[in-house]
C-alpha positions as protocol buffer text, in pm:
chain_id: "A"
residue {
  index: 1
  type: MET
  ca { x: 4 y: -17 z: 3 }
}
residue {
  index: 2
  type: GLU
  ca { x: 101 y: 348 z: -78 }
}
residue {
  index: 3
  type: THR
  ca { x: 195 y: 587 z: 243 }
}
residue {
  index: 4
  type: VAL
  ca { x: 18 y: 902 z: 228 }
}
residue {
  index: 5
  type: ILE
  ca { x: 156 y: 1083 z: 541 }
}
residue {
  index: 6
  type: LYS
  ca { x: 444 y: 964 z: 741 }
}
residue {
  index: 7
  type: PHE
  ca { x: 564 y: 1119 z: 1075 }
}
residue {
  index: 8
  type: GLN
  ca { x: 911 y: 1010 z: 1161 }
}
residue {
  index: 9
  type: ASP
  ca { x: 1040 y: 1103 z: 1510 }
}
residue {
  index: 10
  type: ILE
  ca { x: 833 y: 1425 z: 1495 }
}
residue {
  index: 11
  type: GLU
  ca { x: 872 y: 1661 z: 1790 }
}
residue {
  index: 12
  type: LYS
  ca { x: 733 y: 1988 z: 1852 }
}
residue {
  index: 13
  type: LEU
  ca { x: 720 y: 2239 z: 2150 }
}
residue {
  index: 14
  type: VAL
  ca { x: 421 y: 2472 z: 2155 }
}
residue {
  index: 15
  type: ALA
  ca { x: 422 y: 2743 z: 2420 }
}
residue {
  index: 16
  type: GLY
  ca { x: 156 y: 2675 z: 2696 }
}
residue {
  index: 17
  type: LYS
  ca { x: 119 y: 2321 z: 2590 }
}
residue {
  index: 18
  type: PHE
  ca { x: 238 y: 1969 z: 2635 }
}
residue {
  index: 19
  type: PRO
  ca { x: 545 y: 1908 z: 2417 }
}
residue {
  index: 20
  type: LEU
  ca { x: 433 y: 1695 z: 2114 }
}
residue {
  index: 21
  type: GLY
  ca { x: 600 y: 1372 z: 2038 }
}
residue {
  index: 22
  type: PRO
  ca { x: 799 y: 1204 z: 1955 }
}
residue {
  index: 23
  type: ILE
  ca { x: 546 y: 1080 z: 1692 }
}
residue {
  index: 24
  type: ASN
  ca { x: 587 y: 800 z: 1455 }
}
residue {
  index: 25
  type: LEU
  ca { x: 288 y: 724 z: 1245 }
}
residue {
  index: 26
  type: GLU
  ca { x: 208 y: 601 z: 879 }
}
residue {
  index: 27
  type: ILE
  ca { x: -117 y: 641 z: 734 }
}
residue {
  index: 28
  type: GLU
  ca { x: -206 y: 442 z: 395 }
}
residue {
  index: 29
  type: ARG
  ca { x: -389 y: 553 z: 121 }
}
residue {
  index: 30
  type: GLY
  ca { x: -754 y: 454 z: 89 }
}
residue {
  index: 31
  type: TYR
  ca { x: -855 y: 481 z: 455 }
}
residue {
  index: 32
  type: VAL
  ca { x: -1027 y: 692 z: 692 }
}
residue {
  index: 33
  type: VAL
  ca { x: -810 y: 750 z: 1015 }
}
residue {
  index: 34
  type: ALA
  ca { x: -965 y: 899 z: 1334 }
}
residue {
  index: 35
  type: VAL
  ca { x: -733 y: 1117 z: 1541 }
}
residue {
  index: 36
  type: VAL
  ca { x: -869 y: 1081 z: 1909 }
}
residue {
  index: 37
  type: GLY
  ca { x: -796 y: 1257 z: 2209 }
}
residue {
  index: 38
  type: PRO
  ca { x: -912 y: 1518 z: 2468 }
}
residue {
  index: 39
  type: ASN
  ca { x: -879 y: 1883 z: 2415 }
}
residue {
  index: 40
  type: GLY
  ca { x: -497 y: 1985 z: 2414 }
}
residue {
  index: 41
  type: SER
  ca { x: -378 y: 1651 z: 2329 }
}
residue {
  index: 42
  type: GLY
  ca { x: -184 y: 1784 z: 2021 }
}
residue {
  index: 43
  type: LYS
  ca { x: -447 y: 1677 z: 1748 }
}
residue {
  index: 44
  type: SER
  ca { x: -469 y: 2040 z: 1616 }
}
residue {
  index: 45
  type: THR
  ca { x: -88 y: 2085 z: 1615 }
}
residue {
  index: 46
  type: MET
  ca { x: -43 y: 1756 z: 1394 }
}
residue {
  index: 47
  type: PHE
  ca { x: -288 y: 1891 z: 1158 }
}
residue {
  index: 48
  type: ARG
  ca { x: -114 y: 2231 z: 1135 }
}
residue {
  index: 49
  type: MET
  ca { x: 221 y: 2063 z: 1091 }
}
residue {
  index: 50
  type: LEU
  ca { x: 65 y: 1862 z: 795 }
}
residue {
  index: 51
  type: MET
  ca { x: -56 y: 2195 z: 620 }
}
residue {
  index: 52
  type: ASN
  ca { x: 275 y: 2358 z: 660 }
}
residue {
  index: 53
  type: MET
  ca { x: 151 y: 2613 z: 926 }
}
residue {
  index: 54
  type: LEU
  ca { x: 366 y: 2475 z: 1186 }
}
residue {
  index: 55
  type: GLN
  ca { x: 730 y: 2315 z: 1121 }
}
residue {
  index: 56
  type: PRO
  ca { x: 826 y: 2022 z: 1351 }
}
residue {
  index: 57
  type: ASP
  ca { x: 1133 y: 2101 z: 1576 }
}
residue {
  index: 58
  type: ARG
  ca { x: 1259 y: 1762 z: 1502 }
}
residue {
  index: 59
  type: GLY
  ca { x: 1201 y: 1460 z: 1264 }
}
residue {
  index: 60
  type: THR
  ca { x: 1072 y: 1440 z: 930 }
}
residue {
  index: 61
  type: LEU
  ca { x: 726 y: 1486 z: 812 }
}
residue {
  index: 62
  type: SER
  ca { x: 613 y: 1367 z: 436 }
}
residue {
  index: 63
  type: ILE
  ca { x: 295 y: 1391 z: 271 }
}
residue {
  index: 64
  type: LEU
  ca { x: 191 y: 1268 z: -73 }
}
residue {
  index: 65
  type: LYS
  ca { x: 543 y: 1149 z: -118 }
}
residue {
  index: 66
  type: GLN
  ca { x: 680 y: 1491 z: -69 }
}
residue {
  index: 67
  type: HIS
  ca { x: 852 y: 1688 z: 226 }
}
residue {
  index: 68
  type: TYR
  ca { x: 755 y: 2034 z: 294 }
}
residue {
  index: 69
  type: PRO
  ca { x: 841 y: 2308 z: 160 }
}
residue {
  index: 70
  type: GLN
  ca { x: 911 y: 2118 z: -174 }
}
residue {
  index: 71
  type: ASP
  ca { x: 634 y: 2242 z: -394 }
}
residue {
  index: 72
  type: GLY
  ca { x: 396 y: 2335 z: -126 }
}
residue {
  index: 73
  type: VAL
  ca { x: 165 y: 2499 z: -355 }
}
residue {
  index: 74
  type: SER
  ca { x: 130 y: 2187 z: -550 }
}
residue {
  index: 75
  type: MET
  ca { x: 88 y: 1958 z: -262 }
}
residue {
  index: 76
  type: LYS
  ca { x: -187 y: 2171 z: -104 }
}
residue {
  index: 77
  type: ARG
  ca { x: -400 y: 2155 z: -431 }
}
residue {
  index: 78
  type: GLN
  ca { x: -424 y: 1786 z: -323 }
}
residue {
  index: 79
  type: ILE
  ca { x: -538 y: 1838 z: 17 }
}
residue {
  index: 80
  type: GLY
  ca { x: -873 y: 1956 z: 142 }
}
residue {
  index: 81
  type: TYR
  ca { x: -857 y: 2113 z: 490 }
}
residue {
  index: 82
  type: VAL
  ca { x: -1118 y: 2202 z: 745 }
}
residue {
  index: 83
  type: PRO
  ca { x: -926 y: 2391 z: 1042 }
}
residue {
  index: 84
  type: GLU
  ca { x: -1046 y: 2375 z: 1402 }
}
residue {
  index: 85
  type: PHE
  ca { x: -1181 y: 2720 z: 1374 }
}
residue {
  index: 86
  type: SER
  ca { x: -1321 y: 2865 z: 1047 }
}
residue {
  index: 87
  type: ASP
  ca { x: -1162 y: 3166 z: 942 }
}
residue {
  index: 88
  type: PHE
  ca { x: -1218 y: 3299 z: 591 }
}
residue {
  index: 89
  type: GLY
  ca { x: -944 y: 3570 z: 625 }
}
residue {
  index: 90
  type: GLY
  ca { x: -1154 y: 3866 z: 488 }
}
residue {
  index: 91
  type: VAL
  ca { x: -1082 y: 3800 z: 151 }
}
residue {
  index: 92
  type: ALA
  ca { x: -1445 y: 3804 z: 47 }
}
residue {
  index: 93
  type: LYS
  ca { x: -1774 y: 3949 z: 192 }
}
residue {
  index: 94
  type: THR
  ca { x: -2027 y: 3677 z: 54 }
}
residue {
  index: 95
  type: ILE
  ca { x: -2018 y: 3289 z: 10 }
}
residue {
  index: 96
  type: GLY
  ca { x: -1998 y: 3334 z: -385 }
}
residue {
  index: 97
  type: GLN
  ca { x: -1712 y: 3575 z: -366 }
}
residue {
  index: 98
  type: LEU
  ca { x: -1524 y: 3334 z: -129 }
}
residue {
  index: 99
  type: ILE
  ca { x: -1581 y: 3032 z: -368 }
}
residue {
  index: 100
  type: ASP
  ca { x: -1453 y: 3235 z: -679 }
}
residue {
  index: 101
  type: PHE
  ca { x: -1140 y: 3319 z: -471 }
}
residue {
  index: 102
  type: VAL
  ca { x: -1058 y: 2965 z: -351 }
}
residue {
  index: 103
  type: SER
  ca { x: -1162 y: 2774 z: -669 }
}
residue {
  index: 104
  type: TYR
  ca { x: -912 y: 2985 z: -875 }
}
residue {
  index: 105
  type: TRP
  ca { x: -634 y: 2785 z: -675 }
}
residue {
  index: 106
  type: TYR
  ca { x: -760 y: 2440 z: -753 }
}
residue {
  index: 107
  type: PRO
  ca { x: -742 y: 2319 z: -1111 }
}
residue {
  index: 108
  type: SER
  ca { x: -957 y: 2016 z: -1025 }
}
residue {
  index: 109
  type: TRP
  ca { x: -1224 y: 2221 z: -882 }
}
residue {
  index: 110
  type: ASP
  ca { x: -1580 y: 2080 z: -950 }
}
residue {
  index: 111
  type: GLN
  ca { x: -1817 y: 2354 z: -954 }
}
residue {
  index: 112
  type: LYS
  ca { x: -2122 y: 2128 z: -1005 }
}
residue {
  index: 113
  type: ARG
  ca { x: -2014 y: 1922 z: -690 }
}
residue {
  index: 114
  type: CYS
  ca { x: -1976 y: 2264 z: -518 }
}
residue {
  index: 115
  type: ARG
  ca { x: -2339 y: 2371 z: -584 }
}
residue {
  index: 116
  type: GLU
  ca { x: -2466 y: 2016 z: -495 }
}
residue {
  index: 117
  type: LEU
  ca { x: -2316 y: 2083 z: -130 }
}
residue {
  index: 118
  type: LEU
  ca { x: -2429 y: 2429 z: -96 }
}
residue {
  index: 119
  type: ASP
  ca { x: -2758 y: 2318 z: -165 }
}
residue {
  index: 120
  type: LYS
  ca { x: -2757 y: 2007 z: 79 }
}
residue {
  index: 121
  type: PHE
  ca { x: -2604 y: 2243 z: 334 }
}
residue {
  index: 122
  type: GLU
  ca { x: -2882 y: 2521 z: 271 }
}
residue {
  index: 123
  type: LEU
  ca { x: -2618 y: 2774 z: 197 }
}
residue {
  index: 124
  type: ALA
  ca { x: -2629 y: 3031 z: -83 }
}
residue {
  index: 125
  type: PRO
  ca { x: -2396 y: 3244 z: -278 }
}
residue {
  index: 126
  type: ALA
  ca { x: -2524 y: 3543 z: -174 }
}
residue {
  index: 127
  type: MET
  ca { x: -2485 y: 3490 z: 203 }
}
residue {
  index: 128
  type: LYS
  ca { x: -2270 y: 3741 z: 390 }
}
residue {
  index: 129
  type: LEU
  ca { x: -1984 y: 3575 z: 535 }
}
residue {
  index: 130
  type: SER
  ca { x: -2038 y: 3794 z: 850 }
}
residue {
  index: 131
  type: GLY
  ca { x: -2376 y: 3662 z: 918 }
}
residue {
  index: 132
  type: LEU
  ca { x: -2279 y: 3293 z: 905 }
}
residue {
  index: 133
  type: SER
  ca { x: -2354 y: 3121 z: 1233 }
}
residue {
  index: 134
  type: LYS
  ca { x: -2081 y: 2858 z: 1356 }
}
residue {
  index: 135
  type: GLY
  ca { x: -2260 y: 2593 z: 1205 }
}
residue {
  index: 136
  type: MET
  ca { x: -2295 y: 2758 z: 874 }
}
residue {
  index: 137
  type: GLN
  ca { x: -1914 y: 2840 z: 867 }
}
residue {
  index: 138
  type: ARG
  ca { x: -1845 y: 2464 z: 944 }
}
residue {
  index: 139
  type: LYS
  ca { x: -2075 y: 2365 z: 638 }
}
residue {
  index: 140
  type: LEU
  ca { x: -1905 y: 2607 z: 410 }
}
residue {
  index: 141
  type: SER
  ca { x: -1558 y: 2479 z: 536 }
}
residue {
  index: 142
  type: LEU
  ca { x: -1638 y: 2127 z: 421 }
}
residue {
  index: 143
  type: THR
  ca { x: -1768 y: 2251 z: 114 }
}
residue {
  index: 144
  type: LEU
  ca { x: -1472 y: 2430 z: 28 }
}
residue {
  index: 145
  type: ALA
  ca { x: -1257 y: 2125 z: 132 }
}
residue {
  index: 146
  type: ILE
  ca { x: -1456 y: 1864 z: -85 }
}
residue {
  index: 147
  type: ALA
  ca { x: -1517 y: 2072 z: -392 }
}
residue {
  index: 148
  type: PRO
  ca { x: -1187 y: 2023 z: -513 }
}
residue {
  index: 149
  type: ASN
  ca { x: -1178 y: 1674 z: -524 }
}
residue {
  index: 150
  type: PRO
  ca { x: -856 y: 1634 z: -313 }
}
residue {
  index: 151
  type: GLU
  ca { x: -676 y: 1318 z: -260 }
}
residue {
  index: 152
  type: LEU
  ca { x: -667 y: 1369 z: 123 }
}
residue {
  index: 153
  type: LEU
  ca { x: -899 y: 1508 z: 340 }
}
residue {
  index: 154
  type: LEU
  ca { x: -786 y: 1679 z: 674 }
}
residue {
  index: 155
  type: LEU
  ca { x: -1069 y: 1749 z: 918 }
}
residue {
  index: 156
  type: ASP
  ca { x: -1011 y: 1917 z: 1256 }
}
residue {
  index: 157
  type: GLU
  ca { x: -1298 y: 1873 z: 1464 }
}
residue {
  index: 158
  type: PRO
  ca { x: -1536 y: 1933 z: 1142 }
}
residue {
  index: 159
  type: SER
  ca { x: -1847 y: 1862 z: 1312 }
}
residue {
  index: 160
  type: SER
  ca { x: -1831 y: 2159 z: 1577 }
}
residue {
  index: 161
  type: GLY
  ca { x: -2128 y: 2351 z: 1580 }
}
residue {
  index: 162
  type: LEU
  ca { x: -2320 y: 2142 z: 1352 }
}
residue {
  index: 163
  type: ASP
  ca { x: -2703 y: 2031 z: 1426 }
}
residue {
  index: 164
  type: PRO
  ca { x: -2791 y: 1660 z: 1430 }
}
residue {
  index: 165
  type: PHE
  ca { x: -2938 y: 1706 z: 1046 }
}
residue {
  index: 166
  type: ALA
  ca { x: -2613 y: 1873 z: 931 }
}
residue {
  index: 167
  type: TRP
  ca { x: -2394 y: 1617 z: 1116 }
}
residue {
  index: 168
  type: ARG
  ca { x: -2573 y: 1332 z: 947 }
}
residue {
  index: 169
  type: LEU
  ca { x: -2530 y: 1515 z: 608 }
}
residue {
  index: 170
  type: MET
  ca { x: -2172 y: 1555 z: 683 }
}
residue {
  index: 171
  type: ILE
  ca { x: -2137 y: 1190 z: 747 }
}
residue {
  index: 172
  type: ASP
  ca { x: -2317 y: 1093 z: 422 }
}
residue {
  index: 173
  type: GLU
  ca { x: -2074 y: 1332 z: 199 }
}
residue {
  index: 174
  type: LEU
  ca { x: -1765 y: 1191 z: 378 }
}
residue {
  index: 175
  type: THR
  ca { x: -1868 y: 829 z: 303 }
}
residue {
  index: 176
  type: GLN
  ca { x: -1966 y: 943 z: -43 }
}
residue {
  index: 177
  type: PHE
  ca { x: -1628 y: 1100 z: -92 }
}
residue {
  index: 178
  type: MET
  ca { x: -1452 y: 765 z: 9 }
}
residue {
  index: 179
  type: ARG
  ca { x: -1637 y: 584 z: -252 }
}
residue {
  index: 180
  type: ASN
  ca { x: -1519 y: 790 z: -530 }
}
residue {
  index: 181
  type: GLY
  ca { x: -1169 y: 675 z: -597 }
}
residue {
  index: 182
  type: ASP
  ca { x: -870 y: 582 z: -390 }
}
residue {
  index: 183
  type: ARG
  ca { x: -886 y: 882 z: -145 }
}
residue {
  index: 184
  type: THR
  ca { x: -810 y: 932 z: 247 }
}
residue {
  index: 185
  type: ILE
  ca { x: -945 y: 1093 z: 531 }
}
residue {
  index: 186
  type: VAL
  ca { x: -772 y: 1199 z: 857 }
}
residue {
  index: 187
  type: ILE
  ca { x: -1008 y: 1337 z: 1086 }
}
residue {
  index: 188
  type: ALA
  ca { x: -962 y: 1468 z: 1440 }
}
residue {
  index: 189
  type: THR
  ca { x: -1270 y: 1408 z: 1667 }
}
residue {
  index: 190
  type: HIS
  ca { x: -1381 y: 1335 z: 2023 }
}
residue {
  index: 191
  type: ILE
  ca { x: -1718 y: 1219 z: 1902 }
}
residue {
  index: 192
  type: MET
  ca { x: -1715 y: 854 z: 1931 }
}
residue {
  index: 193
  type: ASP
  ca { x: -2002 y: 812 z: 1701 }
}
residue {
  index: 194
  type: GLU
  ca { x: -1808 y: 982 z: 1412 }
}
residue {
  index: 195
  type: VAL
  ca { x: -1536 y: 724 z: 1471 }
}
residue {
  index: 196
  type: ARG
  ca { x: -1774 y: 407 z: 1485 }
}
residue {
  index: 197
  type: ARG
  ca { x: -1932 y: 530 z: 1156 }
}
residue {
  index: 198
  type: LEU
  ca { x: -1623 y: 647 z: 954 }
}
residue {
  index: 199
  type: ALA
  ca { x: -1277 y: 535 z: 1073 }
}
residue {
  index: 200
  type: ASP
  ca { x: -1103 y: 222 z: 961 }
}
residue {
  index: 201
  type: TYR
  ca { x: -826 y: 309 z: 1194 }
}
residue {
  index: 202
  type: ILE
  ca { x: -777 y: 517 z: 1526 }
}
residue {
  index: 203
  type: ALA
  ca { x: -478 y: 702 z: 1635 }
}
residue {
  index: 204
  type: PHE
  ca { x: -497 y: 770 z: 2016 }
}
residue {
  index: 205
  type: MET
  ca { x: -335 y: 1107 z: 2145 }
}
residue {
  index: 206
  type: TYR
  ca { x: -283 y: 1210 z: 2500 }
}
residue {
  index: 207
  type: LYS
  ca { x: -94 y: 1481 z: 2647 }
}
residue {
  index: 208
  type: GLY
  ca { x: 127 y: 1516 z: 2313 }
}
residue {
  index: 209
  type: LYS
  ca { x: 179 y: 1125 z: 2284 }
}
residue {
  index: 210
  type: LEU
  ca { x: 71 y: 892 z: 2023 }
}
residue {
  index: 211
  type: ILE
  ca { x: -61 y: 612 z: 2277 }
}
residue {
  index: 212
  type: GLY
  ca { x: -193 y: 396 z: 2028 }
}
residue {
  index: 213
  type: PHE
  ca { x: -288 y: 332 z: 1659 }
}
residue {
  index: 214
  type: HIS
  ca { x: -518 y: 48 z: 1592 }
}
residue {
  index: 215
  type: GLU
  ca { x: -756 y: -96 z: 1320 }
}
residue {
  index: 216
  type: LYS
  ca { x: -1102 y: -4 z: 1476 }
}
residue {
  index: 217
  type: ASP
  ca { x: -1257 y: -335 z: 1425 }
}
residue {
  index: 218
  type: ALA
  ca { x: -961 y: -529 z: 1582 }
}
residue {
  index: 219
  type: LEU
  ca { x: -964 y: -299 z: 1855 }
}
residue {
  index: 220
  type: LEU
  ca { x: -1325 y: -369 z: 1928 }
}
residue {
  index: 221
  type: ASP
  ca { x: -1277 y: -746 z: 1896 }
}
residue {
  index: 222
  type: THR
  ca { x: -963 y: -738 z: 2138 }
}
residue {
  index: 223
  type: TRP
  ca { x: -1114 y: -523 z: 2436 }
}
residue {
  index: 224
  type: LYS
  ca { x: -1364 y: -691 z: 2643 }
}
residue {
  index: 225
  type: MET
  ca { x: -1526 y: -689 z: 2972 }
}
residue {
  index: 226
  type: ILE
  ca { x: -1565 y: -1037 z: 3127 }
}
residue {
  index: 227
  type: TRP
  ca { x: -1787 y: -1138 z: 3408 }
}
residue {
  index: 228
  type: LEU
  ca { x: -1663 y: -1440 z: 3611 }
}
residue {
  index: 229
  type: ASP
  ca { x: -1818 y: -1663 z: 3877 }
}
residue {
  index: 230
  type: LYS
  ca { x: -1548 y: -1565 z: 4123 }
}
residue {
  index: 231
  type: MET
  ca { x: -1250 y: -1336 z: 4132 }
}
residue {
  index: 232
  type: PRO
  ca { x: -919 y: -1481 z: 4132 }
}
residue {
  index: 233
  type: ASP
  ca { x: -649 y: -1393 z: 4343 }
}
residue {
  index: 234
  type: ASN
  ca { x: -391 y: -1128 z: 4206 }
}
residue {
  index: 235
  type: PRO
  ca { x: -639 y: -1045 z: 3898 }
}
residue {
  index: 236
  type: GLY
  ca { x: -399 y: -797 z: 3795 }
}
residue {
  index: 237
  type: ARG
  ca { x: -113 y: -1051 z: 3698 }
}
residue {
  index: 238
  type: LEU
  ca { x: -351 y: -1205 z: 3435 }
}
residue {
  index: 239
  type: PRO
  ca { x: -254 y: -1151 z: 3098 }
}
residue {
  index: 240
  type: GLY
  ca { x: -401 y: -836 z: 2929 }
}
residue {
  index: 241
  type: VAL
  ca { x: -592 y: -736 z: 3236 }
}
residue {
  index: 242
  type: THR
  ca { x: -615 y: -377 z: 3292 }
}
residue {
  index: 243
  type: GLU
  ca { x: -902 y: -333 z: 3557 }
}
residue {
  index: 244
  type: SER
  ca { x: -1085 y: -554 z: 3781 }
}
residue {
  index: 245
  type: GLN
  ca { x: -1390 y: -527 z: 3999 }
}
residue {
  index: 246
  type: ASP
  ca { x: -1562 y: -706 z: 4279 }
}
residue {
  index: 247
  type: GLN
  ca { x: -1935 y: -773 z: 4325 }
}
residue {
  index: 248
  type: PRO
  ca { x: -1991 y: -882 z: 4066 }
}
residue {
  index: 249
  type: ALA
  ca { x: -1657 y: -1032 z: 3972 }
}
residue {
  index: 250
  type: ARG
  ca { x: -1532 y: -870 z: 3639 }
}
residue {
  index: 251
  type: LEU
  ca { x: -1244 y: -776 z: 3445 }
}
residue {
  index: 252
  type: ILE
  ca { x: -1141 y: -569 z: 3158 }
}
residue {
  index: 253
  type: THR
  ca { x: -870 y: -700 z: 2922 }
}
residue {
  index: 254
  type: CYS
  ca { x: -711 y: -640 z: 2604 }
}
residue {
  index: 255
  type: GLU
  ca { x: -584 y: -999 z: 2537 }
}
residue {
  index: 256
  type: THR
  ca { x: -949 y: -1158 z: 2563 }
}
residue {
  index: 257
  type: ASP
  ca { x: -814 y: -1530 z: 2453 }
}
residue {
  index: 258
  type: GLN
  ca { x: -505 y: -1515 z: 2694 }
}
residue {
  index: 259
  type: THR
  ca { x: -690 y: -1401 z: 2957 }
}
residue {
  index: 260
  type: GLU
  ca { x: -968 y: -1682 z: 2928 }
}
residue {
  index: 261
  type: ALA
  ca { x: -716 y: -1930 z: 2900 }
}
residue {
  index: 262
  type: ALA
  ca { x: -546 y: -1829 z: 3223 }
}
residue {
  index: 263
  type: LEU
  ca { x: -867 y: -1805 z: 3388 }
}
residue {
  index: 264
  type: LYS
  ca { x: -949 y: -2176 z: 3292 }
}
residue {
  index: 265
  type: LYS
  ca { x: -637 y: -2297 z: 3427 }
}
residue {
  index: 266
  type: LEU
  ca { x: -717 y: -2139 z: 3766 }
}
residue {
  index: 267
  type: GLY
  ca { x: -1063 y: -2303 z: 3763 }
}
residue {
  index: 268
  type: VAL
  ca { x: -1252 y: -1974 z: 3715 }
}
residue {
  index: 269
  type: SER
  ca { x: -1559 y: -1981 z: 3486 }
}
residue {
  index: 270
  type: VAL
  ca { x: -1670 y: -1708 z: 3247 }
}
residue {
  index: 271
  type: ILE
  ca { x: -2007 y: -1618 z: 3285 }
}
residue {
  index: 272
  type: ARG
  ca { x: -2034 y: -1376 z: 2987 }
}
residue {
  index: 273
  type: THR
  ca { x: -1821 y: -1116 z: 2778 }
}
residue {
  index: 274
  type: GLN
  ca { x: -1880 y: -779 z: 2649 }
}
residue {
  index: 275
  type: SER
  ca { x: -1722 y: -554 z: 2399 }
}
residue {
  index: 276
  type: LEU
  ca { x: -1583 y: -224 z: 2530 }
}
residue {
  index: 277
  type: GLU
  ca { x: -1733 y: 108 z: 2367 }
}
residue {
  index: 278
  type: LEU
  ca { x: -1447 y: 319 z: 2203 }
}
residue {
  index: 279
  type: ASP
  ca { x: -1466 y: 585 z: 2479 }
}
residue {
  index: 280
  type: GLU
  ca { x: -1415 y: 303 z: 2748 }
}
residue {
  index: 281
  type: ILE
  ca { x: -1120 y: 171 z: 2540 }
}
residue {
  index: 282
  type: PHE
  ca { x: -952 y: 525 z: 2538 }
}
residue {
  index: 283
  type: VAL
  ca { x: -999 y: 550 z: 2915 }
}
residue {
  index: 284
  type: GLN
  ca { x: -826 y: 229 z: 2955 }
}
residue {
  index: 285
  type: LEU
  ca { x: -537 y: 354 z: 2697 }
}
residue {
  index: 286
  type: GLN
  ca { x: -490 y: 683 z: 2891 }
}
residue {
  index: 287
  type: ARG
  ca { x: -475 y: 455 z: 3231 }
}
residue {
  index: 288
  type: MET
  ca { x: -206 y: 250 z: 3086 }
}
residue {
  index: 289
  type: GLN
  ca { x: -30 y: 548 z: 2972 }
}
residue {
  index: 290
  type: THR
  ca { x: -39 y: 710 z: 3299 }
}
residue {
  index: 291
  type: ILE
  ca { x: 60 y: 404 z: 3467 }
}
residue {
  index: 292
  type: GLY
  ca { x: 372 y: 342 z: 3242 }
}
residue {
  index: 293
  type: THR
  ca { x: 466 y: 741 z: 3286 }
}
residue {
  index: 294
  type: LYS
  ca { x: 473 y: 708 z: 3670 }
}
residue {
  index: 295
  type: SER
  ca { x: 652 y: 382 z: 3686 }
}
residue {
  index: 296
  type: SER
  ca { x: 933 y: 499 z: 3420 }
}
């Protein structure tokens, strides 16, 4: 598979925030990758580096087989970007004027697709930018990102400010985007329903660190809560166990098969198992990171 984005030993110190990195991450073409983490975990910093708005202090970053600043303009023409905060830079007064300005820079701009998106999002070219609500700004940002038919979409909290109807439209449009060719989406979000519906892979960020990169379906298959007929001694020593509770006796594990095999040897019966939700898995990964940091 072709690597679309590669972070190699990337580090960045941003004033007032946790230092980012070192990050090593490769994202392959044709997938949706969700970058998940609490506010301040480094998601937006990663995206700004991908758009050459910030430069890493250390390491190398390649995107679409190129390194910034090599041919940065040509590279950005292949990327659709929705920043964390919509800012149209004062280059136009109306939606139509802004579209005229932005489309000039994209040879692949699809005006028909742009009109379709405007209609679906209930936006009109004559609308003044100064009068747009936060949700309308996000819908316009999505339109401007998708209309050039980019190879890569970078979406930083794209659903912020969207009502439930517009959110569902966004999910539908991103799903359609991935059907049309060999494209890639990287989406920063803390909304687990977006991750469930869209993502193939998940990158978990916490305090500037990449604490996990996993295939979503494999992650859900691996992490389980297991109810037992009794709690064994020293459950924390069982393979994969990250948490245990009494009354009722239950464990959380990231190595279900190994945990159940060990329980069987101890004469402990499994009553039932249940997959963890993604937000519950993220909590466990955070806990493991915190424990590992304290013990190191």
